[in-house]
N, CA and C atoms as a LAMMPS dump frame, in Angstrom:
ITEM: TIMESTEP
0
ITEM: NUMBER OF ATOMS
576
ITEM: BOX BOUNDS ff ff ff
-5.0000000000000000e+02 5.0000000000000000e+02
-5.0000000000000000e+02 5.0000000000000000e+02
-5.0000000000000000e+02 5.0000000000000000e+02
ITEM: ATOMS id mol type element x y z
1 1 1 N -45.131 46.611 -192.148
2 1 2 C -45.349 45.318 -191.827
3 1 3 C -45.61 44.733 -193.196
4 2 1 N -46.6 45.439 -193.857
5 2 2 C -46.399 45.266 -195.647
6 2 3 C -45.512 44.241 -196.403
7 3 1 N -44.125 45.114 -195.966
8 3 2 C -43.033 44.287 -196.563
9 3 3 C -42.702 43.329 -196.371
10 4 1 N -42.897 42.929 -194.79
11 4 2 C -42.589 41.764 -194.193
12 4 3 C -43.66 40.851 -194.627
13 5 1 N -44.713 41.073 -194.39
14 5 2 C -45.821 39.699 -195.17
15 5 3 C -45.421 39.639 -196.579
16 6 1 N -45.044 40.29 -197.246
17 6 2 C -44.611 39.866 -198.771
18 6 3 C -43.506 38.932 -198.932
19 7 1 N -42.811 39.358 -198.133
20 7 2 C -41.135 39.035 -197.892
21 7 3 C -41.755 37.283 -197.143
22 8 1 N -42.362 37.344 -196.061
23 8 2 C -42.697 36.326 -196.08
24 8 3 C -43.563 34.954 -196.905
25 9 1 N -44.008 35.825 -197.565
26 9 2 C -45.115 35.056 -198.428
27 9 3 C -44.125 34.714 -199.516
28 10 1 N -43.1 35.245 -200.292
29 10 2 C -42.502 34.706 -201.517
30 10 3 C -41.851 33.332 -200.727
31 11 1 N -40.717 33.7 -199.488
32 11 2 C -40.006 33.128 -198.899
33 11 3 C -40.555 31.814 -198.652
34 12 1 N -41.754 31.51 -197.989
35 12 2 C -42.656 30.432 -197.288
36 12 3 C -43.287 29.976 -198.643
37 13 1 N -43.764 30.733 -200.065
38 13 2 C -44.543 30.189 -200.556
39 13 3 C -44.75 28.579 -200.747
40 14 1 N -42.867 28.519 -200.759
41 14 2 C -43.249 26.504 -200.962
42 14 3 C -43.949 26.189 -199.645
43 15 1 N -43.957 26.505 -198.494
44 15 2 C -44.125 25.58 -197.192
45 15 3 C -45.511 26.349 -196.609
46 16 1 N -46.796 26.105 -197.102
47 16 2 C -48.008 26.843 -196.624
48 16 3 C -48.404 25.487 -195.773
49 17 1 N -47.821 25.806 -194.272
50 17 2 C -48.547 24.899 -193.521
51 17 3 C -48.664 25.965 -192.503
52 18 1 N -49.292 25.353 -191.287
53 18 2 C -49.593 25.926 -190.116
54 18 3 C -49.022 27.265 -189.635
55 19 1 N -47.138 26.782 -189.663
56 19 2 C -46.234 27.934 -188.902
57 19 3 C -46.44 29.202 -189.799
58 20 1 N -46.349 28.994 -190.912
59 20 2 C -47.011 29.854 -192.242
60 20 3 C -48.053 30.865 -191.91
61 21 1 N -48.929 30.108 -191.378
62 21 2 C -50.316 30.751 -191.428
63 21 3 C -49.989 32.024 -190.476
64 22 1 N -49.469 31.202 -188.976
65 22 2 C -49.782 31.75 -187.434
66 22 3 C -48.589 33.171 -187.728
67 23 1 N -47.329 33.137 -188.947
68 23 2 C -46.796 33.838 -188.466
69 23 3 C -47.436 35.112 -189.343
70 24 1 N -48.055 34.695 -190.84
71 24 2 C -48.615 36.074 -190.797
72 24 3 C -49.84 36.366 -189.727
73 25 1 N -50.065 35.483 -190.202
74 25 2 C -51.857 36.232 -188.756
75 25 3 C -51.239 37.247 -187.373
76 26 1 N -49.977 36.286 -187.474
77 26 2 C -49.225 37.73 -186.017
78 26 3 C -49.015 38.467 -186.407
79 27 1 N -48.197 39.386 -187.937
80 27 2 C -47.93 40.285 -188.436
81 27 3 C -48.626 41.575 -188.721
82 28 1 N -50.364 40.415 -189.289
83 28 2 C -51.145 41.195 -189.103
84 28 3 C -52.422 41.527 -187.653
85 29 1 N -51.301 41.078 -186.589
86 29 2 C -51.952 42.012 -185.348
87 29 3 C -53.16 41.1 -184.673
88 30 1 N -53.403 39.213 -185.141
89 30 2 C -54.018 38.455 -184.99
90 30 3 C -53.561 37.197 -184.313
91 31 1 N -54.557 36.467 -183.623
92 31 2 C -54.24 35.681 -183.157
93 31 3 C -54.937 34.382 -183.951
94 32 1 N -53.602 33.263 -184.379
95 32 2 C -54.26 31.851 -184.68
96 32 3 C -54.636 30.887 -183.361
97 33 1 N -55.996 30.44 -183.295
98 33 2 C -56.488 29.362 -182.027
99 33 3 C -56.525 28.238 -182.256
100 34 1 N -55.833 27.221 -182.174
101 34 2 C -55.803 25.593 -182.831
102 34 3 C -56.454 25.015 -181.596
103 35 1 N -57.543 23.937 -181.902
104 35 2 C -57.974 22.658 -181.474
105 35 3 C -57.867 21.917 -181.89
106 36 1 N -57.924 20.476 -181.139
107 36 2 C -57.26 19.708 -182.071
108 36 3 C -57.699 18.575 -181.125
109 37 1 N -58.323 17.206 -181.453
110 37 2 C -58.186 16.309 -180.68
111 37 3 C -58.63 14.902 -181.703
112 38 1 N -57.259 13.711 -180.991
113 38 2 C -57.582 12.812 -181.741
114 38 3 C -58.855 11.906 -182.038
115 39 1 N -58.806 11.544 -183.473
116 39 2 C -60.285 10.592 -183.633
117 39 3 C -61.359 12.033 -183.707
118 40 1 N -61.391 13.409 -183.933
119 40 2 C -62.378 14.151 -183.805
120 40 3 C -62.234 14.944 -184.676
121 41 1 N -60.939 15.438 -184.586
122 41 2 C -60.487 16.476 -185.995
123 41 3 C -59.749 17.954 -185.539
124 42 1 N -59.747 18.609 -186.046
125 42 2 C -58.94 19.738 -186.212
126 42 3 C -59.723 21.441 -185.937
127 43 1 N -59.277 22.173 -184.882
128 43 2 C -60.526 23.339 -185.331
129 43 3 C -59.309 24.41 -185.344
130 44 1 N -59.894 25.632 -186.428
131 44 2 C -58.814 26.623 -186.331
132 44 3 C -59.658 27.831 -186.456
133 45 1 N -59.047 28.755 -185.275
134 45 2 C -60.256 29.913 -185.358
135 45 3 C -58.8 30.734 -185.758
136 46 1 N -59.525 32.338 -186.429
137 46 2 C -58.614 33.37 -186.537
138 46 3 C -59.239 34.538 -186.191
139 47 1 N -58.362 35.475 -185.442
140 47 2 C -59.124 36.525 -185.141
141 47 3 C -57.909 37.45 -185.296
142 48 1 N -58.284 38.525 -185.902
143 48 2 C -58.053 39.555 -186.666
144 48 3 C -58.63 41.254 -186.137
145 49 1 N -58.017 41.589 -185.595
146 49 2 C -57.729 42.932 -185.189
147 49 3 C -58.46 43.838 -186.346
148 50 1 N -59.717 44.094 -186.484
149 50 2 C -60.475 44.76 -187.506
150 50 3 C -61.124 46.736 -187.048
151 51 1 N -60.569 47.651 -187.927
152 51 2 C -61.445 48.667 -187.211
153 51 3 C -62.576 49.19 -188.263
154 52 1 N -63.82 48.566 -187.949
155 52 2 C -64.906 48.756 -188.726
156 52 3 C -65.967 50.145 -188.522
157 53 1 N -65.669 50.992 -190.122
158 53 2 C -66.357 52.516 -189.984
159 53 3 C -67.98 51.801 -189.841
160 54 1 N -68.265 53.024 -188.915
161 54 2 C -69.888 52.4 -188.444
162 54 3 C -70.414 54.36 -188.738
163 55 1 N -71.124 53.91 -189.808
164 55 2 C -72.072 55.722 -189.486
165 55 3 C -73.108 55.674 -188.403
166 56 1 N -73.812 54.472 -188.212
167 56 2 C -74.592 54.721 -187.091
168 56 3 C -74.416 53.36 -186.716
169 57 1 N -75.609 53.238 -185.615
170 57 2 C -75.543 52.014 -184.627
171 57 3 C -75.891 50.952 -185.306
172 58 1 N -77.375 51.082 -185.931
173 58 2 C -77.766 50.053 -187.247
174 58 3 C -76.929 49.266 -187.771
175 59 1 N -75.543 50.094 -188.593
176 59 2 C -74.299 48.711 -188.941
177 59 3 C -74.13 48.308 -188.193
178 60 1 N -73.811 48.287 -186.656
179 60 2 C -72.788 47.666 -185.729
180 60 3 C -73.595 45.708 -186.151
181 61 1 N -75.055 46.122 -185.901
182 61 2 C -76.052 44.89 -185.561
183 61 3 C -75.376 43.631 -186.583
184 62 1 N -74.934 44.082 -187.859
185 62 2 C -74.864 43.242 -188.987
186 62 3 C -73.559 42.479 -188.561
187 63 1 N -72.565 42.879 -187.532
188 63 2 C -71.786 41.765 -187.575
189 63 3 C -72.176 40.791 -186.099
190 64 1 N -71.41 39.886 -186.485
191 64 2 C -71.404 38.483 -185.58
192 64 3 C -70.535 38.511 -184.337
193 65 1 N -70.495 39.19 -183.556
194 65 2 C -69.495 38.878 -182.126
195 65 3 C -69.449 37.994 -181.511
196 66 1 N -70.177 36.915 -182.013
197 66 2 C -70.285 35.951 -180.925
198 66 3 C -69.074 35.187 -181.057
199 67 1 N -68.171 35.194 -181.518
200 67 2 C -66.855 34.299 -181.632
201 67 3 C -66.089 34.754 -180.131
202 68 1 N -66.323 36.204 -179.655
203 68 2 C -65.89 36.827 -178.567
204 68 3 C -66.716 36.352 -177.085
205 69 1 N -67.845 36 -177.682
206 69 2 C -68.926 35.294 -176.175
207 69 3 C -68.162 34.31 -176.188
208 70 1 N -67.626 33.154 -176.68
209 70 2 C -67.216 31.442 -176.608
210 70 3 C -65.953 31.988 -175.232
211 71 1 N -66.581 30.535 -174.709
212 71 2 C -65.72 30.189 -173.414
213 71 3 C -64.957 29.04 -173.732
214 72 1 N -64.038 29.308 -173.043
215 72 2 C -62.647 28.189 -173.203
216 72 3 C -63.404 26.852 -172.259
217 73 1 N -63.252 26.047 -172.608
218 73 2 C -63.605 24.956 -171.592
219 73 3 C -62.754 23.492 -171.668
220 74 1 N -61.806 23.021 -170.295
221 74 2 C -61.413 21.741 -170.354
222 74 3 C -61.587 20.614 -170.564
223 75 1 N -61.688 19.59 -171.164
224 75 2 C -61.882 18.318 -171.009
225 75 3 C -61.026 17.241 -170.354
226 76 1 N -60.663 16.8 -169.133
227 76 2 C -59.051 15.989 -168.694
228 76 3 C -60.021 14.624 -168.835
229 77 1 N -59.431 13.814 -169.488
230 77 2 C -59.968 12.471 -169.634
231 77 3 C -61.193 12.322 -170.694
232 78 1 N -61.654 10.934 -170.288
233 78 2 C -62.908 10.689 -171.14
234 78 3 C -62.313 9.786 -172.2
235 79 1 N -63.797 9.05 -173.305
236 79 2 C -63.349 8.175 -173.861
237 79 3 C -62.861 8.913 -175.459
238 80 1 N -62.413 8.472 -176.484
239 80 2 C -63.337 9.272 -177.705
240 80 3 C -64.378 9.524 -178.121
241 81 1 N -65.127 8.344 -177.855
242 81 2 C -66.796 8.577 -177.879
243 81 3 C -67.122 9.384 -177.047
244 82 1 N -66.545 9.892 -175.578
245 82 2 C -67.292 10.386 -175.101
246 82 3 C -66.604 12.125 -175.371
247 83 1 N -65.773 12.441 -176.366
248 83 2 C -64.639 13.434 -176.337
249 83 3 C -66.193 13.57 -177.53
250 84 1 N -66.147 13.243 -178.762
251 84 2 C -67.477 13.751 -179.302
252 84 3 C -68.461 14.278 -179.143
253 85 1 N -69.139 13.821 -177.908
254 85 2 C -70.464 14.459 -177.332
255 85 3 C -70.136 15.44 -177.043
256 86 1 N -69.052 15.812 -175.913
257 86 2 C -68.62 17.082 -175.495
258 86 3 C -68.298 18.213 -176.54
259 87 1 N -67.453 17.221 -177.538
260 87 2 C -67.207 18.573 -178.432
261 87 3 C -68.411 19.291 -179.333
262 88 1 N -69.484 18.678 -179.506
263 88 2 C -70.795 18.264 -180.589
264 88 3 C -71.212 19.722 -179.277
265 89 1 N -71.463 19.246 -178.096
266 89 2 C -71.947 20.131 -177.365
267 89 3 C -71.472 21.144 -176.874
268 90 1 N -70.69 21.316 -176.66
269 90 2 C -69.775 22.575 -176.558
270 90 3 C -69.342 23.365 -177.408
271 91 1 N -69.352 22.696 -178.772
272 91 2 C -69.418 24.052 -179.439
273 91 3 C -70.781 24.463 -179.649
274 92 1 N -72.234 23.591 -179.419
275 92 2 C -73.436 24.526 -179.625
276 92 3 C -73.715 25.061 -178.574
277 93 1 N -73.116 25.115 -177.523
278 93 2 C -72.802 26.331 -176.285
279 93 3 C -72.131 27.433 -176.835
280 94 1 N -71.363 27.574 -177.757
281 94 2 C -70.478 28.107 -178.231
282 94 3 C -69.199 28.477 -177.452
283 95 1 N -69.075 27.33 -176.99
284 95 2 C -67.504 27.216 -176.095
285 95 3 C -66.279 26.91 -177.286
286 96 1 N -65.037 26.798 -176.756
287 96 2 C -63.939 26.324 -177.502
288 96 3 C -63.762 25.199 -176.311
289 97 1 N -63.449 24.262 -176.953
290 97 2 C -63.021 23.15 -175.798
291 97 3 C -61.401 22.508 -176.024
292 98 1 N -61.03 22.421 -175.367
293 98 2 C -59.285 21.962 -175.348
294 98 3 C -59.555 20.059 -174.355
295 99 1 N -58.305 19.863 -174.837
296 99 2 C -58.179 18.479 -174.212
297 99 3 C -57.074 18.212 -173.369
298 100 1 N -57.266 17.769 -172.379
299 100 2 C -55.925 16.987 -171.326
300 100 3 C -55.582 15.737 -171.472
301 101 1 N -54.831 15.087 -170.92
302 101 2 C -54.616 13.415 -170.787
303 101 3 C -54.228 13.122 -169.268
304 102 1 N -53.588 14.079 -168.722
305 102 2 C -53.295 14.032 -167.248
306 102 3 C -53.475 15.557 -166.341
307 103 1 N -53.92 15.416 -165.348
308 103 2 C -53.79 16.512 -164.126
309 103 3 C -52.557 17.969 -164.259
310 104 1 N -51.284 16.992 -164.584
311 104 2 C -50.207 18.504 -165.107
312 104 3 C -50.166 19.429 -166.145
313 105 1 N -50.771 18.447 -167.237
314 105 2 C -50.887 19.003 -168.07
315 105 3 C -51.825 20.364 -167.624
316 106 1 N -53.258 20.046 -167.134
317 106 2 C -53.916 21.12 -166.553
318 106 3 C -53.429 21.71 -166.268
319 107 1 N -52.738 21.745 -165.007
320 107 2 C -51.79 22.493 -163.847
321 107 3 C -50.747 23.82 -164.624
322 108 1 N -49.77 22.883 -165.607
323 108 2 C -49.167 23.734 -166.695
324 108 3 C -49.85 24.261 -167.404
325 109 1 N -50.591 24.325 -167.983
326 109 2 C -51.899 25.424 -168.791
327 109 3 C -52.14 26.444 -168.106
328 110 1 N -52.743 26.212 -166.825
329 110 2 C -53.263 27.3 -165.421
330 110 3 C -52.23 28.26 -165.289
331 111 1 N -50.868 27.325 -164.999
332 111 2 C -50.058 28.378 -164.591
333 111 3 C -49.306 29.019 -165.734
334 112 1 N -49.687 28.672 -166.875
335 112 2 C -49.229 29.74 -168.022
336 112 3 C -50.508 30.932 -168.483
337 113 1 N -51.083 30.816 -167.377
338 113 2 C -51.948 31.766 -167.02
339 113 3 C -53.03 31.764 -168.504
340 114 1 N -53.531 30.75 -168.51
341 114 2 C -54.793 30.052 -169.713
342 114 3 C -55.982 29.971 -168.783
343 115 1 N -56.841 30.835 -169.328
344 115 2 C -57.717 30.751 -168.44
345 115 3 C -59.116 29.512 -169.398
346 116 1 N -60.252 28.842 -167.835
347 116 2 C -61.021 28.193 -168.397
348 116 3 C -62.575 28.575 -167.589
349 117 1 N -63.381 28.477 -168.855
350 117 2 C -64.416 29.124 -168.17
351 117 3 C -64.629 27.955 -166.905
352 118 1 N -64.691 26.29 -167.915
353 118 2 C -65.319 25.29 -166.804
354 118 3 C -64.097 24.173 -167.443
355 119 1 N -63.932 23.209 -166.308
356 119 2 C -63.305 21.993 -166.521
357 119 3 C -63.387 21.213 -166.299
358 120 1 N -63.813 20.283 -167.21
359 120 2 C -64.638 18.893 -166.887
360 120 3 C -64.126 17.714 -166.836
361 121 1 N -64.285 17.221 -165.691
362 121 2 C -62.921 15.81 -165.728
363 121 3 C -63.756 14.904 -165.301
364 122 1 N -62.7 13.843 -166.108
365 122 2 C -63.361 12.324 -165.642
366 122 3 C -63.379 11.999 -164.508
367 123 1 N -64.489 11.257 -163.527
368 123 2 C -64.312 11.287 -162.624
369 123 3 C -63.4 9.987 -162.112
370 124 1 N -63.391 9.019 -163.255
371 124 2 C -62.529 7.903 -163.21
372 124 3 C -61.003 8.063 -164.017
373 125 1 N -60.426 9.435 -163.188
374 125 2 C -59.027 9.754 -163.948
375 125 3 C -57.945 9.003 -163.059
376 126 1 N -56.893 8.302 -163.574
377 126 2 C -56.379 7.284 -163.317
378 126 3 C -55.7 8.071 -162.165
379 127 1 N -54.893 7.514 -161.222
380 127 2 C -53.653 7.823 -160.279
381 127 3 C -54.322 8.886 -158.954
382 128 1 N -55.127 9.526 -158.895
383 128 2 C -55.877 10.31 -158.35
384 128 3 C -57.404 10.67 -158.628
385 129 1 N -57.571 10.778 -156.915
386 129 2 C -59.354 10.922 -156.785
387 129 3 C -59.785 12.087 -157.222
388 130 1 N -61.263 12.257 -157.122
389 130 2 C -61.664 14.025 -157.704
390 130 3 C -61.017 14.965 -156.457
391 131 1 N -61.015 14.678 -155.176
392 131 2 C -61.225 15.309 -154.15
393 131 3 C -59.575 16.022 -154.289
394 132 1 N -58.834 15.042 -154.614
395 132 2 C -57.195 15.431 -154.667
396 132 3 C -57.053 16.092 -156.222
397 133 1 N -57.897 16.212 -157.247
398 133 2 C -57.617 17.302 -158.636
399 133 3 C -57.951 18.068 -157.685
400 134 1 N -59.097 18.635 -157.317
401 134 2 C -60.211 19.932 -156.771
402 134 3 C -58.658 20.49 -156.193
403 135 1 N -58.374 19.392 -155.327
404 135 2 C -57.592 20.583 -154.517
405 135 3 C -56.383 20.781 -155.169
406 136 1 N -56.13 20.326 -156.078
407 136 2 C -54.398 20.581 -156.41
408 136 3 C -54.599 21.756 -157.448
409 137 1 N -55.812 21.695 -158.696
410 137 2 C -56.683 23.185 -158.969
411 137 3 C -56.967 24.302 -158.234
412 138 1 N -57.785 24.253 -156.922
413 138 2 C -57.901 25.663 -155.787
414 138 3 C -56.6 25.763 -155.319
415 139 1 N -56.01 24.916 -155.048
416 139 2 C -54.524 25.359 -154.723
417 139 3 C -53.723 26.174 -155.808
418 140 1 N -53.543 26.755 -156.688
419 140 2 C -53.069 27.669 -157.69
420 140 3 C -53.833 28.84 -157.269
421 141 1 N -52.961 29.392 -157.612
422 141 2 C -53.246 31.081 -157.245
423 141 3 C -53.999 31.871 -158.876
424 142 1 N -55.114 32.413 -157.95
425 142 2 C -56.421 32.775 -159.063
426 142 3 C -56.851 31.783 -159.633
427 143 1 N -56.814 30.596 -159.469
428 143 2 C -57.745 30.124 -159.618
429 143 3 C -59.345 29.996 -159.684
430 144 1 N -59.708 30.283 -160.904
431 144 2 C -61.561 30.004 -160.196
432 144 3 C -62.343 29.297 -161.444
433 145 1 N -62.102 28.566 -162.502
434 145 2 C -62.639 28.063 -163.195
435 145 3 C -63.882 27.013 -162.773
436 146 1 N -64.712 27.093 -163.466
437 146 2 C -65.97 26.127 -162.617
438 146 3 C -64.984 24.585 -162.833
439 147 1 N -65.803 24.058 -162.204
440 147 2 C -65.43 22.367 -162.207
441 147 3 C -66.916 21.341 -162.127
442 148 1 N -66.537 20.93 -163.42
443 148 2 C -67.633 19.6 -163.418
444 148 3 C -67.239 18.822 -163.854
445 149 1 N -67.387 17.234 -162.835
446 149 2 C -67.03 16.094 -162.858
447 149 3 C -67.906 15.309 -163.674
448 150 1 N -67.373 14.408 -164.536
449 150 2 C -68.788 13.519 -165.072
450 150 3 C -68.152 12.07 -164.711
451 151 1 N -68.712 11.261 -164.292
452 151 2 C -68.51 9.793 -163.826
453 151 3 C -69.835 8.898 -163.332
454 152 1 N -69.903 7.801 -162.883
455 152 2 C -71.134 6.748 -162.443
456 152 3 C -71.44 6.865 -161.012
457 153 1 N -70.176 7.46 -160.527
458 153 2 C -70.058 7.593 -158.877
459 153 3 C -71.692 7.969 -157.902
460 154 1 N -72.722 7.476 -157.417
461 154 2 C -73.433 7.938 -157.026
462 154 3 C -73.474 8.938 -155.875
463 155 1 N -72.127 9.594 -154.967
464 155 2 C -72.343 10.233 -154.107
465 155 3 C -72.237 11.739 -154.742
466 156 1 N -71.573 11.643 -156.107
467 156 2 C -71.408 12.591 -156.638
468 156 3 C -72.916 13.695 -156.962
469 157 1 N -73.581 12.987 -157.241
470 157 2 C -74.909 13.386 -157.831
471 157 3 C -75.864 14.008 -156.447
472 158 1 N -75.188 14.227 -154.956
473 158 2 C -75.741 14.763 -153.911
474 158 3 C -75.209 16.383 -154.432
475 159 1 N -75.666 17.429 -154.317
476 159 2 C -74.947 18.663 -154.641
477 159 3 C -74.322 19.217 -153.373
478 160 1 N -75.283 18.005 -152.158
479 160 2 C -74.244 18.631 -150.935
480 160 3 C -72.918 18.26 -151.107
481 161 1 N -72.737 17.427 -151.3
482 161 2 C -71.611 16.24 -151.579
483 161 3 C -70.683 17.016 -152.67
484 162 1 N -71.148 17.291 -153.718
485 162 2 C -70.001 18.395 -154.628
486 162 3 C -69.599 19.676 -153.924
487 163 1 N -70.5 20.204 -153.241
488 163 2 C -70.241 21.687 -152.754
489 163 3 C -69.411 21.715 -151.558
490 164 1 N -68.981 20.385 -150.814
491 164 2 C -68.31 19.77 -150.289
492 164 3 C -66.642 19.572 -151.048
493 165 1 N -66.651 19.213 -151.654
494 165 2 C -65.821 19.061 -152.408
495 165 3 C -64.635 20.42 -153.388
496 166 1 N -65.977 20.741 -153.54
497 166 2 C -65.845 22.451 -154.845
498 166 3 C -65.788 22.17 -155.696
499 167 1 N -66.948 21.276 -156.077
500 167 2 C -67.799 20.845 -157.596
501 167 3 C -68.844 21.774 -157.708
502 168 1 N -68.84 22.328 -158.827
503 168 2 C -69.883 23.271 -159.72
504 168 3 C -71.284 22.44 -160.367
505 169 1 N -70.347 21.34 -160.514
506 169 2 C -71.258 20.488 -161.483
507 169 3 C -71.124 18.82 -161.988
508 170 1 N -72.496 18.053 -162.134
509 170 2 C -71.965 16.716 -162.3
510 170 3 C -72.637 16.268 -163.344
511 171 1 N -72.432 14.868 -164.365
512 171 2 C -72.545 15.03 -165.315
513 171 3 C -72.799 13.365 -165.207
514 172 1 N -73.708 12.486 -165.506
515 172 2 C -73.971 11.457 -165.651
516 172 3 C -73.067 9.959 -166.81
517 173 1 N -72.414 9.626 -166.273
518 173 2 C -72.182 8.61 -167.221
519 173 3 C -72.816 7.26 -167.522
520 174 1 N -73.387 6.673 -168.579
521 174 2 C -72.491 7.265 -169.368
522 174 3 C -73.778 8.502 -169.95
523 175 1 N -72.778 9.301 -170.815
524 175 2 C -73.165 10.714 -171.684
525 175 3 C -74.88 10.6 -171.674
526 176 1 N -75.116 11.25 -172.009
527 176 2 C -76.525 11.184 -172.215
528 176 3 C -76.703 12.322 -173.478
529 177 1 N -76.816 12.693 -174.684
530 177 2 C -77.355 13.998 -175.268
531 177 3 C -78.091 14.834 -174.493
532 178 1 N -76.977 15.864 -174.763
533 178 2 C -77.739 17.027 -174.293
534 178 3 C -77.675 17.426 -172.993
535 179 1 N -76.845 16.299 -171.96
536 179 2 C -76.545 16.556 -170.778
537 179 3 C -75.34 17.649 -170.34
538 180 1 N -74.125 17.52 -171.259
539 180 2 C -73.514 18.402 -170.967
540 180 3 C -73.917 20.014 -171.463
541 181 1 N -74.53 20.07 -172.295
542 181 2 C -75.103 21.641 -172.845
543 181 3 C -76.084 21.659 -171.814
544 182 1 N -77.085 21.214 -171.276
545 182 2 C -77.627 21.614 -169.851
546 182 3 C -77.329 21.795 -168.536
547 183 1 N -75.771 21.022 -167.89
548 183 2 C -75.308 21.569 -167.094
549 183 3 C -74.575 22.525 -167.642
550 184 1 N -73.564 22.625 -168.789
551 184 2 C -72.928 24.119 -169.175
552 184 3 C -74.001 25.221 -168.92
553 185 1 N -75.141 25.567 -169.225
554 185 2 C -76.067 26.399 -168.559
555 185 3 C -77.115 26.463 -167.33
556 186 1 N -76.607 25.708 -167.254
557 186 2 C -76.895 25.349 -165.394
558 186 3 C -76.225 26.918 -164.697
559 187 1 N -74.386 26.609 -165.093
560 187 2 C -73.728 26.734 -164.845
561 187 3 C -74.018 28.778 -164.722
562 188 1 N -74.511 28.895 -166.004
563 188 2 C -74.499 30.044 -166.572
564 188 3 C -75.483 31.227 -165.545
565 189 1 N -76.859 30.254 -165.13
566 189 2 C -78.096 30.392 -164.609
567 189 3 C -77.624 30.91 -162.951
568 190 1 N -76.918 30.268 -162.651
569 190 2 C -76.175 29.99 -161.525
570 190 3 C -75.128 31.57 -161.146
571 191 1 N -74.847 31.848 -162.004
572 191 2 C -73.884 32.759 -162.449
573 191 3 C -74.718 34.177 -161.988
574 192 1 N -75.654 34.464 -162.869
575 192 2 C -76.65 35.143 -163.158
576 192 3 C -76.983 35.686 -161.38
């Protein structure tokens, strides 16, 4: 492995880019997780498998395992300003945010075995009703993500109406600071 790494470093030294970093991290047995949002920025997480020699339990307590507790959350639709609020609050929640522009992107991602703790759907998404989107998602074998809708629609405020459609959470539009975080925490409380 060290020889491969040295060869790659010398060969790709002129091309220090994300692809080179990914190759190196893969050789080391790790993963590179990139999340990018237009107008918001790019977040890169590097996960390397490591063995930590521990002489006693106290030594383990000083290491931060919070990254592995992070939950993948997908946001479908929304404006640039709304996505900034989502990103800030999902990060505060210790989640990892991804975005999609269409239901087809979401379906393809899930069919490729990507798992999400929650999918947050713009209630004003073009070409589909919320009910159609939920039915498409629930029709995917093995789908078990929480579904949250953000919308102005008053009928979604009723938990009875949400349960009929198959939605676990609702965020009122316009987004208010803290509403995304509160909704995610409420999901956690329901699962306990």
